[in-house]
N, C-alpha and C positions, 0 to 999 in steps of 0.2 A: 563937489557936487556928488552927492553917497546915493541917490536915484529920484527919481521923479514924481514918488508917493509923498507926499506932506502926512503926516502923523496928528489929528486934531486929538488933544487929550481931552478924554472925559468921552468919546464915542466908540463904540465896537468894533472890530474889522469885521467888512463882509468879506468869505470868499467869494473867489472869482466865478465857481461855479452857479451858486445863486445868483450872481450878474445873471452871467448866460443865460440863465434858465429865465430870469425876469423878463430879459429883452425877448425872448423868443414865446414867451407865454402871449407877451404884449404883442407881439408880430402875428399870433394866430387870432389872440381875442378880437382885438381891434375891427379887421375885417370883418369878422361873424356877428360883432354888434353892427355894425355898419350896414350890414347884408340885412338883419333882422329889422332893422329901423326902418330901411327902405321898403323892404317888402309890405310892413306895416303902415307906412305912408301911401304904397299904391293900392292898399284895400282898402283906405278910407276916401282915395281920391275915385275908387271905382262905385265903391257904398253911394257917395253923394252925385257922381253921374246918373248911377241908374233912379235913384230919388227926383233928381231932375226930369228924368224919362218920364216916370210915372208921374210927376204933377204937372207934367205938358198935356200928357194925353189920359187925362183922370176918367174920363169916360169910358173907355175902353176896359181899364184896371178895373174900374166900380163894375160895370156890366159882367167880369170874370168873377170878382169876388162874392156877386151875389148869387151867381151859376154856383159856384163851390158852398155857401151855405146853404140854398135851397137844397143841393144834394148832401148835404149832412143833416138837414133838417129832417127827411124824408121820412116818411112813417117804415120804411124798412129797414130803417138803421136803429131806432126803438126799440128798446127792449121792454117785453111786458112782464 
């Protein structure tokens, strides 16, 4: 037995340095992508919770929105 590597005809040899670089890049990129996906999922869950809270306490939010509309529509803000 002359070596543990078998050459497959018609394929190119990949240098060991490229293999190490590929493995190291995967070791850093996979956790980074997972963390990003986790943050996006958490943001979506927080938005859903906020929507549920607003839907349950609709009258208070409607009063707040009307107060803001009244402030914005006040004649002091109008440009003549």
